[in-house]
C-alpha positions as semicolon CSV with decimal commas, in nm:
position;residue;x (nm);y (nm);z (nm)
1;M;32,292;16,175;10,302
2;S;32,579;15,951;10,413
3;C;32,529;15,578;10,457
4;L;32,891;15,495;10,543
5;D;33,055;15,701;10,814
6;V;33,420;15,632;10,899
7;Q;33,521;15,792;11,228
8;H;33,879;15,817;11,358
9;L;33,980;15,478;11,222
10;S;34,324;15,359;11,334
11;L;34,501;15,024;11,330
12;T;34,827;14,909;11,486
13;L;34,983;14,572;11,400
14;D;35,310;14,446;11,551
15;N;35,370;14,789;11,706
16;T;35,342;14,952;11,363
17;L;35,074;15,211;11,288
18;I;34,902;15,087;10,971
19;I;34,596;15,313;10,962
20;D;34,624;15,659;11,118
21;D;34,306;15,841;11,225
22;I;34,108;15,820;10,901
23;N;33,774;15,998;10,864
24;F;33,535;16,024;10,568
25;T;33,172;15,974;10,471
26;V;33,017;15,811;10,165
27;G;32,665;15,844;10,029
28;K;32,437;15,589;9,867
29;G;32,507;15,530;9,501
30;E;32,863;15,661;9,523
31;V;33,170;15,487;9,383
32;I;33,487;15,556;9,580
33;G;33,834;15,479;9,445
34;L;34,108;15,412;9,698
35;L;34,454;15,512;9,572
36;G;34,806;15,506;9,711
37;P;35,146;15,340;9,677
38;N;35,219;14,988;9,797
39;G;35,214;14,977;10,175
40;A;34,992;15,284;10,203
41;G;34,728;15,086;10,395
42;K;34,465;15,038;10,123
43;T;34,400;14,668;10,183
44;S;34,401;14,712;10,562
45;L;34,152;14,996;10,537
46;L;33,922;14,791;10,314
47;K;33,938;14,503;10,562
48;M;33,844;14,739;10,844
49;L;33,550;14,874;10,644
50;A;33,437;14,514;10,586
51;G;33,470;14,422;10,954
52;Q;33,755;14,178;10,887
53;L;34,009;14,379;11,089
54;L;33,925;14,552;11,415
55;G;34,106;14,860;11,540
56;D;34,023;15,191;11,703
57;G;33,747;15,419;11,582
58;R;33,412;15,334;11,429
59;V;33,267;15,230;11,096
60;L;32,897;15,311;11,079
61;W;32,681;15,156;10,809
62;G;32,332;15,306;10,796
63;G;32,402;15,463;11,134
64;K;32,488;15,127;11,296
65;D;32,838;15,026;11,404
66;I;32,946;14,727;11,195
67;K;33,072;14,566;11,517
68;D;32,708;14,534;11,623
69;F;32,607;14,326;11,319
70;S;32,597;13,947;11,337
71;V;32,825;13,762;11,095
72;Q;32,532;13,678;10,869
73;G;32,383;14,024;10,906
74;L;32,710;14,185;10,801
75;A;32,739;13,950;10,502
76;Q;32,389;14,053;10,396
77;Q;32,497;14,417;10,401
78;I;32,855;14,397;10,269
79;A;32,999;14,193;9,982
80;V;33,378;14,167;9,955
81;V;33,603;14,078;9,663
82;S;33,957;14,027;9,793
83;Q;34,290;13,991;9,615
84;I;34,346;13,653;9,780
85;N;34,072;13,390;9,793
86;D;34,038;13,040;9,931
87;I;33,804;12,886;9,675
88;V;33,792;12,506;9,676
89;F;33,968;12,409;9,355
90;S;33,715;12,147;9,241
91;L;33,426;12,395;9,227
92;T;33,292;12,510;8,892
93;V;33,230;12,873;8,802
94;E;32,858;12,817;8,862
95;H;32,922;12,682;9,214
96;V;33,158;12,968;9,301
97;V;32,905;13,229;9,191
98;R;32,623;13,043;9,366
99;M;32,807;13,094;9,696
100;G;32,688;13,453;9,681
101;L;32,341;13,328;9,775
102;L;32,452;13,191;10,113
103;P;32,414;13,504;10,332
104;N;32,049;13,533;10,231
105;K;31,956;13,166;10,265
106;T;31,878;12,939;10,556
107;L;32,076;12,617;10,596
108;F;31,836;12,392;10,407
109;S;31,693;12,643;10,158
110;R;31,661;12,525;9,801
111;Q;31,772;12,725;9,502
112;T;31,474;12,893;9,337
113;E;31,417;12,976;8,972
114;S;31,488;13,342;9,047
115;D;31,817;13,238;9,213
116;T;31,916;13,046;8,901
117;M;31,835;13,349;8,685
118;L;32,032;13,577;8,917
119;I;32,339;13,353;8,891
120;A;32,313;13,331;8,512
121;N;32,274;13,709;8,479
122;A;32,576;13,776;8,702
123;I;32,793;13,533;8,506
124;E;32,679;13,691;8,180
125;A;32,751;14,040;8,314
126;V;33,120;13,954;8,368
127;G;33,151;13,770;8,037
128;L;33,188;13,414;8,166
129;T;32,880;13,241;8,026
130;H;33,097;13,020;7,807
131;K;33,291;12,913;8,122
132;F;32,977;12,831;8,322
133;R;33,067;12,464;8,382
134;Q;33,443;12,501;8,389
135;V;33,641;12,427;8,706
136;Y;33,739;12,752;8,875
137;S;34,105;12,654;8,922
138;R;34,147;12,613;8,545
139;L;34,051;12,972;8,474
140;S;34,307;13,242;8,410
141;G;34,374;13,492;8,689
142;G;34,154;13,750;8,521
143;E;33,871;13,502;8,471
144;Q;33,890;13,397;8,836
145;Q;33,863;13,761;8,937
146;R;33,556;13,808;8,718
147;A;33,395;13,499;8,873
148;L;33,446;13,646;9,221
149;I;33,290;13,973;9,109
150;A;32,991;13,775;8,979
151;R;32,964;13,606;9,319
152;A;32,955;13,948;9,485
153;L;32,681;14,061;9,246
154;V;32,470;13,758;9,341
155;Q;32,510;13,847;9,708
156;Q;32,304;14,163;9,643
157;S;32,453;14,357;9,931
158;S;32,417;14,734;9,965
159;L;32,791;14,792;10,013
160;L;33,043;14,637;9,777
161;I;33,412;14,640;9,873
162;L;33,671;14,533;9,616
163;D;34,049;14,511;9,653
164;E;34,207;14,581;9,313
165;P;33,920;14,423;9,116
166;V;34,074;14,482;8,772
167;N;34,436;14,406;8,859
168;H;34,455;14,088;8,647
169;L;34,223;14,196;8,366
170;D;34,307;14,307;8,014
171;V;34,204;14,653;7,895
172;F;33,867;14,539;7,758
173;Y;33,755;14,375;8,082
174;Q;33,901;14,653;8,299
175;H;33,663;14,898;8,137
176;Q;33,376;14,650;8,116
177;I;33,390;14,562;8,486
178;L;33,439;14,920;8,605
179;Q;33,153;15,041;8,385
180;L;32,937;14,758;8,521
181;L;33,017;14,855;8,880
182;H;32,953;15,222;8,808
183;D;32,617;15,145;8,645
184;M;32,517;14,917;8,933
185;A;32,592;15,190;9,184
186;K;32,372;15,438;9,000
187;Q;32,086;15,209;8,899
188;L;32,066;15,002;9,218
189;N;32,177;15,275;9,461
190;L;32,474;15,068;9,581
191;T;32,778;15,205;9,759
192;I;33,105;15,079;9,613
193;I;33,456;15,122;9,754
194;M;33,750;14,975;9,566
195;S;34,126;15,008;9,556
196;L;34,283;15,078;9,219
197;H;34,637;15,128;9,093
198;D;34,545;15,303;8,769
199;M;34,459;15,663;8,856
200;N;34,321;15,735;8,511
201;L;34,070;15,451;8,546
202;A;33,985;15,576;8,893
203;A;33,923;15,927;8,762
204;Q;33,704;15,789;8,484
205;Y;33,478;15,557;8,684
206;C;33,478;15,682;9,045
207;D;33,269;15,964;9,190
208;K;33,528;16,042;9,454
209;L;33,883;15,937;9,533
210;A;34,064;15,870;9,859
211;L;34,443;15,906;9,845
212;L;34,639;15,722;10,115
213;N;35,005;15,740;10,210
214;S;35,171;15,576;10,511
215;G;34,833;15,500;10,664
216;K;34,709;15,859;10,644
217;L;34,427;15,997;10,432
218;V;34,612;16,259;10,227
219;A;34,311;16,376;10,026
220;F;33,945;16,286;9,973
221;G;33,710;16,429;9,715
222;H;33,649;16,462;9,343
223;A;33,924;16,358;9,102
224;T;34,011;16,715;9,004
225;D;34,067;16,803;9,369
226;V;34,259;16,490;9,469
227;L;34,476;16,431;9,162
228;Q;34,704;16,733;9,189
229;S;35,052;16,704;9,036
230;H;35,240;16,831;9,341
231;R;35,050;16,592;9,569
232;L;35,097;16,286;9,348
233;T;35,466;16,364;9,300
234;Q;35,510;16,375;9,676
235;V;35,309;16,060;9,749
236;F;35,447;15,841;9,470
237;R;35,799;15,991;9,474
238;I;35,810;16,039;9,098
239;P;35,750;16,351;8,886
240;C;35,390;16,372;8,771
241;H;35,200;16,571;8,510
242;V;34,824;16,617;8,535
243;D;34,646;16,716;8,214
244;T;34,317;16,889;8,296
245;R;34,211;16,982;7,943
246;D;33,962;16,694;7,934
247;T;33,655;16,663;8,156
248;R;33,866;16,460;8,400
249;P;34,236;16,470;8,487
250;N;34,478;16,251;8,293
251;I;34,790;16,140;8,481
252;T;35,135;16,083;8,335
253;F;35,441;15,988;8,539
254;K;35,791;16,058;8,412
255;P;36,091;15,945;8,618
256;D;36,393;16,173;8,652
257;R;36,694;16,043;8,462
258;E;36,904;16,074;8,777
259;H;36,679;15,817;8,947
260;V;36,687;15,569;8,660
261;L;36,926;15,278;8,711
262;D;37,229;15,296;8,482
263;L;37,260;14,946;8,335
264;R;37,572;15,022;8,134
265;R;37,798;14,938;8,426
266;W;37,692;14,571;8,401
267;R;37,822;14,546;8,048
268;K;38,171;14,412;7,996
């Protein structure tokens, strides 16, 4: 049963078609990886799914158009982790993560003991307990990203949207965070949609993949169906080999020598 239904979604900005008639459905507990080259429309599509950009078509969440939700109601349903954030620099990690409580609190609500435990558990889950009191602006880029993911966990929404959540993380935390998100989806029946650059990570941790190019949905489905060598070579404009001997495809790109810049001509 689908809980997210994307119908004929299109977006035009400055007379340029950014998103071109995209359709797909997602079920509860599914993790969807959004793939595509730079400029394919991944971030714009995520913003439309989150209600941050309005265009043509409909995004239905639980059968209800997201345009019909109030601002607070939408925040209770959808948590977003963006690439760019506007966190006040003087806030500590604890305060940043605590902001995830806001959609589910009234203006003068006090923080309860269960709220405090929720915050602590989220911070522990992303490996930042030792940075609990540290000012957010003094964290590394990867640590800041993990703090924002913890904030989204505290929000306890049913749909989690993340724009390149592991982009600034080292290998250990890439796998830790993606495994955490995957486990949350299965254990808590959450729906997760995230853009990723690493197709091998996407194949490992996502139930289904959506491949975008020039605003169009090129393919949607399981990794073995989406990650085809001919398709990836065409979309990313570089020769691609897909190894299917494992339980999931493994992607290797190898540029043609004729397309590699010859640096010898700069030498005297």
